[in-house]
C-alpha positions as CSV (number, residue, x, y, z in Angstrom):
1,X,0.0,0.0,0.0
2,X,1.1,3.5,-0.8
3,X,-0.1,6.1,1.7
4,X,-0.1,9.9,1.4
5,X,0.1,12.5,4.1
6,X,-0.5,16.2,3.7
7,X,2.3,18.7,3.6
8,X,1.6,20.2,7.1
9,X,1.8,16.7,8.7
10,X,5.0,15.9,6.8
11,X,6.6,19.2,8.0
12,X,5.5,18.5,11.6
13,X,7.0,15.0,11.5
14,X,10.3,16.5,10.2
15,X,10.7,19.1,12.9
16,X,11.8,16.9,15.8
17,X,14.3,15.1,13.6
18,X,15.8,18.3,12.4
19,X,16.0,19.6,15.9
20,X,18.1,16.6,16.8
21,X,20.4,17.3,13.9
22,X,19.2,14.5,11.6
23,X,20.5,15.4,8.1
24,X,17.1,14.9,6.3
25,X,18.1,16.8,3.2
26,X,21.2,14.8,2.7
27,X,19.3,11.5,3.2
28,X,16.6,12.6,0.8
29,X,19.2,13.7,-1.8
30,X,21.1,10.4,-1.4
31,X,17.9,8.4,-2.1
32,X,17.1,10.6,-5.1
33,X,20.6,10.2,-6.5
34,X,20.5,6.4,-6.0
35,X,17.3,6.2,-8.0
36,X,18.7,8.5,-10.8
37,X,21.8,6.4,-11.0
38,X,19.7,3.3,-11.5
39,X,17.7,5.1,-14.2
40,X,20.9,6.1,-16.0
41,X,22.2,2.5,-16.0
42,X,18.8,1.3,-17.4
43,X,18.6,4.0,-20.1
44,X,22.2,4.1,-21.3
45,X,24.0,1.2,-19.7
46,X,26.5,3.3,-17.8
47,X,26.7,6.2,-15.4
48,X,30.0,7.9,-16.3
49,X,29.6,10.4,-19.1
50,X,25.9,10.9,-18.6
51,X,24.4,14.4,-18.3
52,X,21.9,15.4,-15.6
53,X,20.4,18.9,-15.5
54,X,18.8,20.2,-12.3
55,X,16.2,22.9,-12.4
56,X,16.7,24.7,-9.1
57,X,14.4,27.0,-7.2
58,X,15.2,29.0,-4.1
59,X,13.8,26.7,-1.4
60,X,14.7,23.4,0.2
61,X,13.5,21.5,-2.9
62,X,16.2,23.1,-4.8
63,X,18.6,22.2,-2.1
64,X,17.6,18.5,-2.4
65,X,18.3,18.7,-6.2
66,X,21.7,20.4,-5.6
67,X,22.8,17.8,-3.0
68,X,21.7,15.0,-5.3
69,X,23.6,16.6,-8.1
70,X,26.7,16.6,-6.0
71,X,26.4,12.8,-5.4
72,X,25.9,12.3,-9.1
73,X,28.9,14.4,-10.0
74,X,31.1,12.4,-7.7
75,X,30.0,9.3,-9.7
76,X,31.2,10.8,-13.0
77,X,28.0,12.4,-14.2
78,X,28.2,15.8,-15.9
79,X,25.8,17.9,-13.7
80,X,24.6,21.3,-14.7
81,X,22.3,23.2,-12.2
82,X,20.0,25.7,-13.9
83,X,19.2,28.1,-11.1
84,X,16.1,30.2,-11.5
85,X,17.2,32.4,-8.6
86,X,20.4,34.2,-7.8
87,X,20.2,32.8,-4.2
88,X,19.9,29.0,-4.4
89,X,20.4,26.8,-1.3
90,X,23.9,27.8,-0.2
91,X,25.0,24.4,1.3
92,X,23.6,22.5,-1.7
93,X,25.3,24.9,-4.2
94,X,28.7,24.5,-2.3
95,X,28.4,20.7,-2.3
96,X,27.7,20.6,-6.0
97,X,30.7,22.8,-6.8
98,X,33.0,20.8,-4.6
99,X,31.9,17.7,-6.5
100,X,32.7,19.3,-9.9
101,X,29.2,20.2,-10.9
102,X,28.4,23.5,-12.7
103,X,25.8,26.0,-11.6
104,X,24.4,28.9,-13.6
105,X,21.5,31.3,-13.3
106,X,18.9,31.3,-16.0
107,X,18.2,34.7,-17.4
108,X,16.3,36.4,-20.2
109,X,16.8,39.7,-22.0
110,X,15.8,41.6,-18.9
111,X,19.0,40.6,-17.2
112,X,21.1,43.1,-19.2
113,X,20.3,46.4,-20.8
114,X,22.0,45.5,-24.0
115,X,19.9,42.3,-24.4
116,X,22.8,40.0,-23.5
117,X,23.1,37.9,-20.3
118,X,25.3,39.6,-17.9
119,X,26.4,39.1,-14.3
120,X,24.1,37.3,-11.9
121,X,23.0,38.2,-8.5
122,X,26.3,37.0,-7.2
123,X,29.8,37.5,-8.8
124,X,30.3,33.7,-9.1
125,X,26.9,32.8,-10.6
126,X,27.1,33.3,-14.3
127,X,23.9,33.8,-16.3
128,X,22.8,31.9,-19.4
129,X,20.1,32.7,-21.8
130,X,16.7,31.1,-21.3
131,X,16.9,29.5,-24.7
132,X,20.3,28.0,-24.0
133,X,19.1,26.7,-20.7
134,X,16.1,24.9,-22.4
135,X,18.5,23.4,-25.0
136,X,20.8,22.2,-22.3
137,X,18.0,20.6,-20.4
138,X,16.5,19.0,-23.5
139,X,19.8,17.4,-24.5
140,X,20.4,15.9,-21.0
141,X,19.8,12.3,-20.1
142,X,17.9,13.2,-16.9
143,X,16.3,16.5,-15.8
144,X,15.6,16.9,-12.1
145,X,12.7,19.2,-11.4
146,X,13.6,20.9,-8.1
147,X,11.8,24.3,-8.7
148,X,9.0,24.0,-6.1
149,X,8.4,21.6,-3.3
150,X,5.6,21.0,-0.8
151,X,5.7,24.6,0.4
152,X,5.0,26.0,-3.1
153,X,1.7,27.5,-4.1
154,X,0.7,27.6,-7.7
155,X,2.8,27.1,-10.9
156,X,6.4,28.3,-11.2
157,X,6.5,32.0,-12.0
158,X,8.9,34.3,-13.7
159,X,11.9,32.7,-15.5
160,X,11.1,29.4,-13.7
161,X,7.7,29.5,-15.3
162,X,9.1,30.3,-18.8
163,X,11.7,27.5,-18.4
164,X,9.0,25.0,-17.3
165,X,6.6,26.0,-20.1
166,X,9.2,25.8,-22.9
167,X,10.6,22.5,-21.8
168,X,7.2,21.0,-21.2
169,X,6.2,22.0,-24.8
170,X,9.3,20.3,-26.2
171,X,8.6,17.1,-24.3
172,X,5.0,17.1,-25.3
173,X,6.0,17.0,-28.9
174,X,7.7,13.6,-28.1
175,X,4.3,12.2,-27.2
176,X,4.9,11.0,-23.6
177,X,7.2,11.4,-20.6
178,X,8.9,8.1,-21.4
179,X,9.5,8.9,-25.1
180,X,13.0,9.8,-26.4
181,X,14.4,12.8,-24.8
182,X,15.4,13.4,-21.2
183,X,13.7,11.5,-18.3
184,X,12.1,14.1,-16.1
185,X,12.4,13.2,-12.4
186,X,10.3,15.3,-10.1
187,X,12.0,16.1,-6.8
188,X,9.4,15.2,-4.1
189,X,6.6,16.5,-6.3
190,X,6.2,17.9,-9.8
191,X,6.6,21.7,-9.3
192,X,3.3,23.5,-9.0
193,X,0.8,20.7,-8.4
194,X,-1.7,20.8,-5.6
195,X,0.3,18.9,-3.0
196,X,-2.6,18.0,-0.8
197,X,-5.5,17.7,-3.3
198,X,-4.1,16.7,-6.7
199,X,-5.3,19.9,-8.4
200,X,-3.4,21.6,-11.2
201,X,-2.4,25.3,-11.3
202,X,-3.3,27.7,-14.0
203,X,0.3,27.9,-15.2
204,X,2.6,25.2,-16.6
205,X,3.7,22.0,-14.9
206,X,6.5,19.8,-16.2
207,X,5.2,16.2,-16.5
208,X,7.5,13.7,-14.9
209,X,8.3,10.2,-16.0
210,X,9.3,9.5,-12.4
211,X,8.7,11.2,-9.1
212,X,11.1,10.5,-6.2
213,X,9.3,11.7,-3.1
214,X,10.7,11.9,0.5
215,X,9.4,10.4,3.7
216,X,6.0,9.5,2.4
217,X,3.9,10.0,-0.7
218,X,2.0,13.2,-0.9
219,X,-1.8,13.1,-1.7
220,X,-1.3,15.1,-4.9
221,X,0.9,12.3,-6.3
222,X,-1.9,9.8,-5.9
223,X,-5.0,12.0,-6.7
224,X,-6.0,13.1,-10.2
225,X,-5.6,15.2,-12.2
226,X,-2.0,15.9,-10.8
227,X,-1.2,12.2,-10.4
228,X,-1.2,11.9,-14.2
229,X,1.8,14.2,-14.3
230,X,3.8,12.3,-11.6
231,X,4.8,9.3,-13.6
232,X,6.2,6.3,-11.7
233,X,6.4,6.8,-8.0
234,X,9.4,6.0,-5.7
235,X,9.4,6.8,-1.9
236,X,12.6,7.5,-0.1
237,X,12.1,6.4,3.6
238,X,13.3,9.0,6.0
239,X,12.0,7.4,9.2
240,X,9.4,10.1,9.7
241,X,7.0,9.5,12.6
242,X,3.6,9.8,10.8
243,X,0.9,8.6,13.2
244,X,-2.8,8.5,12.4
245,X,-4.7,7.7,9.3
246,X,-3.2,8.9,6.0
247,X,-5.1,11.4,3.8
248,X,-5.2,9.0,0.9
249,X,-4.1,5.4,0.2
250,X,-3.5,3.3,-2.9
251,X,-3.9,-0.4,-2.5
252,X,-1.4,-2.9,-3.9
253,X,-1.8,-6.6,-4.8
254,X,-1.1,-7.8,-1.3
255,X,-3.7,-5.5,0.2
256,X,-6.3,-6.8,-2.2
257,X,-5.4,-10.4,-1.4
258,X,-6.0,-9.7,2.3
259,X,-9.4,-8.1,1.6
260,X,-10.7,-10.8,-0.8
261,X,-13.3,-13.2,0.6
262,X,-11.8,-16.7,0.4
263,X,-14.1,-19.7,1.2
264,X,-13.1,-22.3,3.7
265,X,-14.0,-25.9,4.0
266,X,-17.1,-25.1,6.0
267,X,-18.5,-22.6,3.5
268,X,-21.4,-23.1,1.1
269,X,-23.0,-21.0,-1.6
270,X,-25.2,-19.0,0.9
271,X,-22.4,-18.3,3.3
272,X,-20.2,-17.1,0.4
273,X,-22.7,-14.4,-0.4
274,X,-25.9,-14.2,-2.4
275,X,-26.1,-11.2,-4.7
276,X,-29.4,-9.8,-6.0
277,X,-29.1,-8.0,-9.4
278,X,-31.6,-5.6,-10.9
279,X,-30.0,-4.5,-14.2
280,X,-30.7,-4.2,-17.8
281,X,-33.8,-3.4,-19.9
282,X,-34.8,-4.7,-23.3
283,X,-32.9,-1.7,-24.8
284,X,-29.7,-2.5,-22.8
285,X,-29.7,-6.2,-22.1
286,X,-25.9,-6.4,-22.4
287,X,-25.3,-4.4,-19.2
288,X,-27.0,-7.1,-17.2
289,X,-25.0,-9.9,-18.9
290,X,-21.8,-8.1,-18.2
291,X,-22.3,-7.2,-14.6
292,X,-23.7,-10.7,-13.8
293,X,-20.8,-12.3,-15.6
294,X,-18.3,-10.3,-13.6
295,X,-20.0,-11.1,-10.3
296,X,-20.1,-14.8,-11.0
297,X,-16.4,-14.9,-12.1
298,X,-15.4,-12.8,-9.0
299,X,-16.5,-15.7,-6.8
300,X,-19.8,-14.8,-5.3
301,X,-21.8,-17.8,-4.0
302,X,-25.0,-17.1,-6.0
303,X,-26.5,-14.5,-8.2
304,X,-30.2,-13.9,-8.3
305,X,-31.4,-11.8,-11.3
306,X,-34.5,-9.7,-11.3
307,X,-35.7,-8.1,-14.5
308,X,-37.7,-8.2,-17.7
309,X,-38.2,-11.6,-19.3
310,X,-36.2,-10.7,-22.4
311,X,-33.2,-9.7,-20.4
312,X,-33.6,-12.7,-18.1
313,X,-33.3,-15.0,-21.1
314,X,-30.1,-13.3,-22.2
315,X,-28.6,-13.5,-18.7
316,X,-29.4,-17.2,-18.3
317,X,-28.1,-18.0,-21.8
318,X,-24.8,-16.4,-20.9
319,X,-24.6,-17.6,-17.2
320,X,-26.8,-20.7,-16.6
321,X,-25.7,-20.7,-12.9
322,X,-27.7,-17.6,-12.3
323,X,-31.0,-18.0,-10.4
324,X,-33.9,-16.0,-11.8
325,X,-36.3,-14.3,-9.5
326,X,-36.3,-12.8,-6.0
327,X,-35.1,-14.5,-2.8
328,X,-32.8,-14.1,0.1
329,X,-29.7,-12.0,-0.6
330,X,-26.8,-10.5,1.3
331,X,-26.2,-7.6,-1.1
332,X,-27.6,-5.9,-4.2
333,X,-26.4,-4.6,-7.5
334,X,-28.7,-2.0,-8.9
335,X,-28.8,0.1,-12.1
336,X,-26.5,-1.1,-14.9
337,X,-28.4,-0.7,-18.1
338,X,-31.5,0.6,-16.4
339,X,-33.2,3.6,-18.0
340,X,-35.2,5.4,-15.3
341,X,-37.9,5.9,-17.9
342,X,-38.5,2.1,-17.9
343,X,-41.2,2.2,-15.2
344,X,-41.2,-1.5,-14.2
345,X,-37.4,-1.9,-13.9
346,X,-37.1,1.5,-12.2
347,X,-39.7,0.3,-9.7
348,X,-37.7,-2.9,-9.1
349,X,-34.6,-0.8,-8.4
350,X,-36.5,1.3,-5.9
351,X,-38.0,-1.6,-4.2
352,X,-34.6,-3.4,-3.9
353,X,-32.9,-0.3,-2.6
354,X,-35.6,0.3,0.0
355,X,-35.1,-3.3,1.1
356,X,-31.4,-2.8,1.3
357,X,-31.7,0.3,3.5
358,X,-34.4,-1.2,5.7
359,X,-32.8,-4.6,6.2
360,X,-29.2,-3.4,6.3
361,X,-27.8,-5.0,3.0
362,X,-24.9,-3.5,1.1
363,X,-25.7,-2.2,-2.3
364,X,-23.9,-1.0,-5.4
365,X,-25.8,1.8,-7.2
366,X,-24.6,2.2,-10.8
367,X,-25.9,4.0,-13.9
368,X,-29.7,4.3,-13.8
369,X,-29.9,3.7,-10.1
370,X,-28.0,6.9,-9.4
371,X,-30.9,8.9,-10.7
372,X,-33.3,7.0,-8.6
373,X,-31.5,7.1,-5.3
374,X,-32.9,9.0,-2.4
375,X,-30.9,11.8,-0.8
376,X,-30.1,9.8,2.3
377,X,-28.3,6.5,2.0
378,X,-25.9,4.4,4.1
379,X,-22.1,4.0,4.0
380,X,-22.5,0.4,2.8
381,X,-24.3,1.8,-0.3
382,X,-21.6,2.4,-2.9
383,X,-22.3,4.9,-5.7
384,X,-20.2,4.3,-8.9
385,X,-20.6,7.3,-11.1
386,X,-18.3,8.7,-13.8
387,X,-17.7,12.5,-13.7
388,X,-20.8,13.4,-15.7
389,X,-23.0,11.2,-13.5
390,X,-21.6,12.6,-10.3
391,X,-22.2,16.2,-11.5
392,X,-25.8,15.3,-12.4
393,X,-26.3,13.6,-8.9
394,X,-24.9,16.6,-7.1
395,X,-26.9,19.1,-9.2
396,X,-30.0,17.2,-8.2
397,X,-29.0,17.6,-4.6
398,X,-28.7,21.4,-5.1
399,X,-24.9,21.7,-5.8
400,X,-23.6,24.1,-8.5
401,X,-21.2,21.8,-10.3
402,X,-20.6,20.5,-13.8
403,X,-18.6,17.7,-15.3
404,X,-15.6,19.9,-15.9
405,X,-15.5,20.9,-12.2
406,X,-15.7,17.3,-11.1
407,X,-12.8,16.4,-13.5
408,X,-10.7,19.3,-12.1
409,X,-11.3,18.4,-8.5
410,X,-12.5,14.8,-8.3
411,X,-11.7,14.3,-4.6
412,X,-13.5,17.4,-3.5
413,X,-16.7,16.4,-5.3
414,X,-16.5,12.7,-4.4
415,X,-16.3,13.8,-0.7
416,X,-19.1,16.2,-1.2
417,X,-21.3,13.4,-2.6
418,X,-20.4,11.3,0.4
419,X,-21.2,14.1,2.8
420,X,-24.6,14.8,1.1
421,X,-25.8,11.2,0.8
422,X,-23.9,9.3,3.5
423,X,-22.9,6.7,0.8
424,X,-19.5,5.5,-0.2
425,X,-18.6,7.1,-3.5
426,X,-16.4,5.4,-6.2
427,X,-15.7,8.0,-8.9
428,X,-14.6,6.3,-12.0
429,X,-11.7,7.6,-14.2
430,X,-8.2,6.8,-15.3
431,X,-7.5,7.2,-11.6
432,X,-10.4,6.0,-9.6
433,X,-11.2,8.0,-6.5
434,X,-13.1,6.5,-3.5
435,X,-14.4,8.5,-0.6
436,X,-16.1,6.7,2.3
437,X,-17.0,6.7,6.0
438,X,-14.5,7.7,8.6
439,X,-12.6,9.9,6.1
440,X,-11.4,6.9,4.0
441,X,-10.0,8.0,0.7
442,X,-8.4,5.7,-1.9
443,X,-7.0,6.5,-5.4
444,X,-6.4,3.6,-7.7
445,X,-4.5,4.0,-11.0
446,X,-4.4,0.4,-12.2
447,X,-6.4,0.6,-15.4
448,X,-4.8,0.7,-18.9
449,X,-6.2,3.3,-21.3
450,X,-7.8,0.5,-23.3
451,X,-10.3,0.0,-20.4
452,X,-12.2,3.2,-21.5
453,X,-14.7,1.1,-23.4
454,X,-18.4,0.4,-23.4
455,X,-19.5,-2.0,-20.7
456,X,-16.4,-1.8,-18.6
457,X,-18.3,0.0,-15.8
458,X,-20.8,-2.8,-15.7
459,X,-18.0,-5.2,-15.1
460,X,-16.6,-3.1,-12.3
461,X,-20.0,-2.9,-10.7
462,X,-20.4,-6.7,-10.8
463,X,-16.9,-7.1,-9.3
464,X,-17.6,-4.7,-6.4
465,X,-21.0,-6.1,-5.7
466,X,-19.6,-9.6,-5.4
467,X,-17.1,-8.3,-2.9
468,X,-19.8,-6.6,-0.9
469,X,-21.9,-9.8,-0.9
470,X,-18.9,-11.9,0.2
471,X,-18.1,-9.6,3.1
472,X,-21.6,-8.2,3.9
473,X,-21.4,-8.8,7.6
474,X,-18.0,-7.2,7.9
475,X,-19.1,-4.1,5.9
476,X,-22.1,-3.6,8.2
477,X,-19.9,-3.9,11.3
478,X,-17.1,-1.7,9.8
479,X,-18.6,0.8,7.3
480,X,-15.2,2.3,6.2
481,X,-14.5,-1.2,4.8
482,X,-16.8,-0.5,1.9
483,X,-14.4,2.1,0.6
484,X,-11.5,-0.4,0.8
485,X,-13.5,-3.0,-1.0
486,X,-14.4,-0.5,-3.7
487,X,-10.7,0.3,-4.2
488,X,-9.9,-3.4,-4.3
489,X,-12.5,-3.9,-7.0
490,X,-10.9,-1.1,-9.0
491,X,-7.5,-2.7,-8.8
492,X,-8.8,-6.1,-9.9
493,X,-10.7,-4.5,-12.7
494,X,-7.6,-2.8,-14.0
495,X,-5.4,-5.8,-13.7
496,X,-8.0,-8.0,-15.5
497,X,-8.0,-5.6,-18.4
498,X,-4.3,-5.8,-18.7
499,X,-4.3,-9.6,-18.3
500,X,-7.0,-10.1,-20.9
501,X,-5.1,-8.4,-23.8
502,X,-1.7,-7.1,-22.6
503,X,-1.0,-3.8,-24.2
504,X,-3.9,-3.9,-26.7
505,X,-7.6,-3.3,-27.2
506,X,-9.9,-5.1,-24.7
507,X,-13.7,-5.7,-24.7
508,X,-15.6,-5.6,-21.4
509,X,-16.5,-9.3,-21.5
510,X,-12.8,-10.1,-22.0
511,X,-12.2,-8.3,-18.7
512,X,-14.8,-10.3,-16.9
513,X,-13.4,-13.5,-18.2
514,X,-9.9,-12.6,-17.0
515,X,-11.0,-12.0,-13.4
516,X,-10.6,-15.5,-12.0
517,X,-7.0,-15.8,-13.1
518,X,-6.2,-12.3,-11.7
519,X,-7.8,-13.1,-8.4
520,X,-5.9,-16.4,-8.2
521,X,-2.7,-14.7,-8.9
522,X,-3.3,-12.1,-6.2
523,X,-4.1,-14.8,-3.7
524,X,-0.9,-16.7,-4.6
525,X,1.1,-13.6,-4.0
């Protein structure tokens, strides 16, 4: 599991260590340099002769980059520090120079009256043209982004902003952070992102192929939209005392294996969970087939399907083990493929949801059920909207929000939906955000881009509903568990898409078919 703590809590954890003289900056820089050395070996087969350019701001983040540059220079790397201030971190600058690295200040035409770069803020910090600085960075093997750290607010400004914008534009032309060109390594965080909420500033941000963060992950590295600019994530352990629950967590395979309901020798189909499904209409029968298929293949003990005869026939043809009609259940899946205008199926959704709330049964509310849900739910009810559906739900509840706002601040609006309804909220996206009881927040980025395809949400709903049915008693006793199970379902959903057709197009039913092997692999470890 990767956990993220907010900036204020990280700084508070650092204070007693710094007071005791613990060299946290040198430890962080050493971890950063170690990771950069490994990347250089992987990219070019050798360290000596490589070029690393550091983008240096005025704060401690720039000091981390300078100290890391000193370590790299001692290993034979050509290191150039492009300082966007005339007063970079003094100890870091001295360490870099002692190791043989070079430091310059980045200037533009305003630095000299005749339009040429002149002396910097100090007699020993020469100035280079902005254009030359961009060319130097673009030609490097690795660029370290040390402009702004966890204390920064907003995008880099002034010459730092110009340098960021120009370099980001050049790298964007390559198509991705991992394309030919320098590997951008963010120092602690990509400069300018919302460290605590994953928001993006109005100005430029340099996308990273790798972020090396210190002490613990920061929420903005896990939460969209900023998480999409963080690349791969590596955490340098600094031994920070960070008590209490994290602000956000990301489950890993071992975490999901521990959450998954595994039957024992004394279990039977009823004790393993019976799931009631109200899904599909004659217009959208496929949604019912997909969500039922996913639930069955996720290992639920039994599925009972409730719906129109035409859809029932399609479901039974695809999954003959499904039982048609109502009966005892431990959890519900409501809404996939249900048009609220289809009166009979909408009424079935409403009746099942009332039963779930009255009798204390977990439920997944997807697609059409979102428009039919009452304003007050329970934490063991899990809403599974995409951004547009969440905006519509919140608008119905009186909030002034649209899809673009949800996309820009997904955690804010997922939390708001949880606060307004009491339900756990799984907001679907390339990074899925879950907000639940007890302040639980998860952010899962397990899905390949190919999973953005029709029917994939139905498969996710079936997976999640199977988990809720298998652990219904636990969820009722421990409501925050619903959020963890939602995150687990998102991980398996993404892994199943990758397993179905590695690196290529995938159909929703392929994802459902891949689930058993993925779950087995997770349980094997």
